[in-house]
Backbone bond lengths (Angstrom), bond angles and torsions (degrees), N, CA, C in turn:
res aa  C-N    CA-C-N  psi(-1)  N-CA   C-N-CA  omega(-1)  CA-C   N-CA-C  phi
1 M - - - 1.446 - - 1.529 108.68 -
2 E 1.313 115.53 135.90 1.458 121.90 178.48 1.522 110.08 -64.11
3 Q 1.336 117.47 133.13 1.457 120.99 175.85 1.517 108.26 -92.41
4 I 1.307 115.44 125.95 1.459 121.26 -178.95 1.518 107.81 -110.70
5 V 1.330 116.35 126.15 1.457 121.21 -175.00 1.519 111.39 -117.42
6 N 1.332 115.98 160.78 1.460 121.18 178.03 1.517 110.74 -57.89
7 G 1.313 115.00 138.82 1.451 121.31 176.62 1.512 114.63 90.36
8 V 1.342 117.48 -4.40 1.460 119.85 177.47 1.533 108.17 -64.74
9 R 1.321 116.07 146.12 1.469 118.97 175.87 1.523 108.19 -61.72
10 A 1.310 116.90 129.37 1.463 121.80 -176.34 1.528 111.92 -56.22
11 T 1.317 116.73 -33.12 1.467 120.37 -178.97 1.526 112.58 -71.85
12 E 1.334 117.12 -12.78 1.459 121.10 179.64 1.528 112.97 -88.78
13 I 1.307 117.60 -3.90 1.462 120.57 178.79 1.531 107.13 -83.76
14 Q 1.306 114.98 103.24 1.461 121.80 -175.00 1.529 111.52 -61.54
15 G 1.317 116.28 130.66 1.458 122.29 175.34 1.513 115.52 73.04
16 A 1.331 117.73 10.69 1.474 120.09 -178.82 1.525 109.77 -62.67
17 R 1.313 115.09 133.51 1.469 121.75 176.04 1.519 106.74 -113.54
18 W 1.322 114.92 91.49 1.457 121.81 -175.05 1.520 110.19 -74.69
19 R 1.319 115.37 141.86 1.470 119.27 175.74 1.518 109.08 -146.80
20 K 1.331 114.76 160.45 1.455 120.64 -178.22 1.526 109.44 -134.49
21 S 1.301 115.73 166.78 1.452 122.21 179.29 1.526 110.59 -67.71
22 H 1.307 115.61 147.56 1.472 118.56 174.85 1.530 111.07 -71.05
23 H 1.337 117.89 -7.58 1.463 122.54 175.44 1.526 111.92 -86.60
24 S 1.326 117.35 -1.80 1.462 121.79 -174.98 1.519 112.32 -66.52
25 N 1.322 114.21 157.80 1.454 122.65 176.23 1.529 108.97 -62.15
26 P 1.330 118.49 129.76 1.464 120.23 -179.26 1.536 113.82 -64.29
27 N 1.342 117.24 -15.51 1.466 120.50 177.99 1.516 112.31 -82.63
28 G 1.316 117.68 1.31 1.449 120.74 176.02 1.510 115.40 93.16
29 N 1.315 119.07 3.86 1.461 121.48 178.92 1.521 109.14 -84.01
30 C 1.328 115.58 89.64 1.449 118.39 -175.34 1.524 110.90 -156.74
31 V 1.303 114.43 177.07 1.456 122.58 175.02 1.521 107.06 -99.23
32 E 1.323 116.67 135.86 1.462 121.53 178.05 1.524 109.02 -118.76
33 L 1.316 116.12 145.10 1.458 121.68 179.90 1.520 110.08 -124.41
34 A 1.329 115.35 151.02 1.463 121.33 176.32 1.527 108.31 -138.27
35 P 1.336 116.94 128.22 1.457 119.20 176.00 1.524 109.97 -69.73
36 L 1.333 116.26 144.89 1.467 121.88 179.62 1.523 110.09 -109.47
37 P 1.329 117.37 156.04 1.466 120.98 -177.25 1.532 114.32 -57.42
38 D 1.330 117.88 -28.77 1.467 120.27 -177.96 1.527 112.92 -87.03
39 G 1.343 117.67 5.52 1.459 121.93 -179.41 1.510 113.50 95.83
40 G 1.328 116.94 -8.14 1.450 121.18 177.66 1.519 111.18 -76.57
41 V 1.325 114.52 -177.54 1.460 121.10 -179.02 1.524 108.70 -137.86
42 A 1.329 116.58 132.71 1.459 122.20 173.64 1.522 108.21 -98.09
43 V 1.332 116.35 143.47 1.463 122.62 -177.82 1.524 108.38 -127.53
44 R 1.329 116.57 134.47 1.471 120.46 177.48 1.517 110.26 -139.33
45 N 1.325 115.50 165.13 1.460 123.85 176.14 1.533 106.85 -91.84
46 S 1.314 117.62 123.66 1.464 120.75 -176.79 1.525 112.90 -63.95
47 R 1.329 117.87 -23.16 1.468 120.10 178.23 1.515 111.72 -72.89
48 H 1.345 116.49 -17.71 1.463 122.09 -179.86 1.532 109.11 -132.90
49 P 1.329 117.93 67.43 1.463 120.73 -174.28 1.524 114.26 -61.37
50 G 1.310 117.93 -21.62 1.457 120.45 177.47 1.515 113.00 -95.09
51 G 1.320 115.47 -1.54 1.460 120.59 -178.54 1.514 111.77 -75.06
52 P 1.318 115.93 -168.44 1.461 119.83 -175.83 1.525 112.25 -71.85
53 A 1.311 114.66 150.06 1.466 121.79 173.83 1.520 108.26 -111.77
54 L 1.297 115.73 139.39 1.457 120.91 172.22 1.522 106.74 -94.50
55 V 1.317 116.11 137.71 1.457 121.02 -175.50 1.520 109.21 -116.41
56 Y 1.324 115.75 129.50 1.458 122.16 -178.57 1.525 110.16 -124.71
57 T 1.325 115.46 149.01 1.461 119.51 175.07 1.525 108.57 -74.24
58 R 1.311 115.61 164.82 1.455 120.82 176.54 1.532 109.86 -57.35
59 E 1.315 117.14 -43.62 1.454 121.33 -177.78 1.530 111.74 -63.93
60 E 1.326 116.98 -39.01 1.469 120.52 177.52 1.522 110.79 -63.94
61 M 1.333 116.74 -41.71 1.466 119.97 179.66 1.523 111.64 -68.38
62 V 1.325 117.01 -38.20 1.470 120.34 177.18 1.526 109.57 -60.17
63 A 1.332 117.13 -46.36 1.466 121.00 179.81 1.530 110.94 -62.04
64 F 1.326 116.99 -43.41 1.463 120.36 179.88 1.530 111.06 -64.24
65 L 1.323 117.10 -48.67 1.462 120.04 -177.70 1.528 112.09 -63.80
66 R 1.309 116.72 -38.63 1.470 118.91 176.08 1.523 110.38 -62.15
67 G 1.334 116.65 -43.27 1.457 120.07 178.24 1.520 111.93 -63.78
68 A 1.330 116.63 -41.23 1.469 120.36 178.94 1.527 110.49 -63.61
69 K 1.313 117.01 -43.40 1.470 120.72 178.83 1.522 111.52 -64.14
70 D 1.327 116.76 -32.55 1.461 121.19 179.56 1.526 113.05 -81.48
71 G 1.338 116.98 -5.69 1.465 120.43 178.61 1.515 114.52 87.97
72 D 1.328 118.17 12.76 1.461 121.26 -176.76 1.529 113.74 -59.64
73 F 1.319 117.95 -22.60 1.469 120.88 -174.15 1.540 112.52 -115.95
74 D 1.312 117.84 6.57 1.458 120.95 -176.37 1.523 112.51 -57.86
75 D 1.332 118.00 -31.51 1.463 120.45 -178.04 1.527 112.47 -67.46
76 M 1.322 117.52 -15.76 1.472 120.66 -178.95 1.525 112.15 -77.23
77 V 1.311 118.12 -21.05 1.460 121.06 -177.64 1.528 112.69 -125.47
78 G 1.301 117.24 9.67 1.450 119.92 -177.09 1.521 109.91 81.41
79 R 1.276 116.16 -172.75 1.465 120.60 -178.45 1.518 110.18 -68.02
80 V 1.322 116.22 129.85 1.460 122.05 -179.66 1.517 108.90 -109.47
81 G 1.353 114.63 138.83 1.475 118.04 174.65 1.431 110.48 95.14
């Protein structure tokens, strides 16, 4: 299995199926995620699709998403919703 590490060019991740939230900016300024074969998740900036991807384990993404759902990061962007 190919090992994918932080900072790899996003375009070098073979078979990546990038997707973004339906809440994203229609101009493409958003964060995109791609599931990886080992259960991890790659993250890239849609404005730089060939730029670096950050790679997280499944457990790291679970912790982040739970925190986001609980509002742990709302203060970083002001009031949401």
